[in-house]
C-alpha positions as CSV (number, residue, x, y, z in Angstrom):
1,M,106.0,85.2,183.7
2,T,106.0,85.7,180.0
3,P,103.5,83.8,178.3
4,V,104.9,81.3,175.8
5,L,102.1,80.1,173.5
6,D,99.4,82.8,173.9
7,G,99.0,84.8,170.3
8,F,99.6,81.3,168.6
9,D,96.8,79.1,166.8
10,F,95.9,76.2,168.9
11,I,95.3,72.7,166.9
12,G,93.1,70.1,167.9
13,F,93.5,66.3,167.5
14,I,90.5,63.7,167.6
15,P,91.6,60.1,167.5
16,I,89.8,58.2,164.4
17,S,90.1,54.8,163.0
18,A,89.5,55.3,159.5
19,I,89.5,58.6,157.0
20,A,86.3,57.5,155.0
21,S,83.7,57.2,158.3
22,A,85.6,60.6,159.9
23,R,85.1,62.1,156.5
24,S,81.7,61.2,156.2
25,F,80.6,62.5,160.0
26,Y,82.6,65.5,160.3
27,V,82.7,66.8,156.2
28,D,79.4,65.6,155.0
29,L,77.4,65.7,158.1
30,L,78.7,68.4,160.4
31,G,79.5,70.3,157.4
32,L,83.7,71.1,158.4
33,S,85.6,71.8,155.6
34,V,88.6,70.0,154.4
35,L,92.0,71.4,154.9
36,E,94.1,68.3,154.0
37,Q,94.0,64.7,153.7
38,T,96.4,62.1,154.1
39,P,96.3,58.2,154.5
40,Y,96.9,59.2,158.1
41,S,94.7,62.2,158.9
42,L,92.0,64.4,158.1
43,V,92.4,68.2,158.4
44,V,89.1,69.8,159.1
45,N,88.4,73.8,159.3
46,A,86.4,73.9,162.9
47,N,85.6,77.9,162.7
48,G,89.0,78.9,162.2
49,T,90.3,76.0,164.6
50,M,92.5,73.5,162.7
51,L,91.3,69.8,163.9
52,R,93.4,67.2,163.0
53,L,91.4,63.7,162.7
54,T,94.2,61.3,163.3
55,I,94.3,57.4,162.7
56,V,95.2,55.6,166.0
57,E,95.4,52.3,165.9
58,G,93.1,50.3,168.5
59,H,91.7,53.6,169.5
60,V,89.7,53.1,172.7
61,P,87.2,56.0,173.6
62,A,87.7,58.3,176.1
63,A,85.1,58.3,179.0
64,F,84.6,61.6,178.8
65,T,84.2,64.6,175.8
66,I,87.0,65.1,174.1
67,A,85.8,68.4,172.1
68,G,82.7,70.2,171.8
69,W,81.1,73.3,169.8
70,R,79.8,76.6,171.2
71,V,76.5,77.2,169.7
72,D,73.8,80.2,170.1
73,D,70.5,78.2,169.7
74,I,71.1,74.4,171.2
75,E,68.0,73.2,170.2
76,A,67.9,74.2,166.2
77,T,71.5,72.8,166.3
78,I,70.3,69.6,168.2
79,D,67.2,69.4,165.4
80,Q,69.4,69.7,162.1
81,L,71.6,67.4,163.5
82,V,69.1,65.2,164.6
83,S,67.5,65.3,160.9
84,R,70.6,64.5,159.4
85,G,71.0,61.0,161.8
86,V,72.8,62.3,164.7
87,S,71.5,61.1,168.1
88,F,72.2,62.7,171.3
89,L,73.5,60.8,174.5
90,R,71.8,60.3,177.7
91,F,73.8,59.9,181.0
92,D,72.8,58.4,184.5
93,G,72.1,60.7,187.0
94,L,72.0,63.8,184.8
95,E,68.8,65.2,184.1
96,Q,68.5,65.8,180.4
97,D,65.3,67.0,178.7
98,E,63.6,65.6,175.7
99,R,66.2,66.5,172.9
100,G,68.8,65.3,176.0
101,I,70.0,69.0,177.0
102,W,71.1,69.1,180.5
103,N,71.0,72.7,182.3
104,A,74.3,72.8,183.9
105,G,73.4,76.2,185.7
106,G,72.2,78.1,183.0
107,D,74.6,77.5,180.6
108,R,72.9,74.5,178.6
109,V,75.0,71.2,177.3
110,A,74.1,68.1,174.8
111,W,76.4,65.3,174.0
112,F,76.6,63.2,170.6
113,S,79.1,60.4,169.7
114,D,81.1,60.4,166.2
115,P,81.8,57.1,164.4
116,D,84.4,55.8,166.5
117,A,82.4,56.3,169.7
118,N,84.4,59.9,170.7
119,T,81.8,62.2,172.9
120,L,81.4,65.2,171.5
121,S,79.1,68.0,172.6
122,L,77.1,71.5,172.3
123,T,77.3,73.9,174.7
124,E,75.0,77.1,175.0
125,F,76.4,79.6,177.3
126,S,74.0,81.7,179.4
127,H,76.1,84.7,178.8
């Protein structure tokens, strides 16, 4: 079968309730750069991937991770985010270390939330 979308850029979407709080978190705190802002969305550059933060009326956060970043040094990244006020999540049934890192068979994962309670993650792959 011939690939249809292979070779095209992916665009990610995250639901938000307000532009100001999303901008404060994703731009000011996480350090993503703004590509565009409209009354209903904030578009940021996530290392070459367009990420649209879009207002969704009555947004109810998903019960799972909706977006994440692959990082080289999860401890250092967590420490930087914690120093900026980010709190990392803990989940019942997962053995997480003092920083909130779960070892998933060598890969290491930690979770945090944005202002709209969307669950985001950091992953350090073992290979």
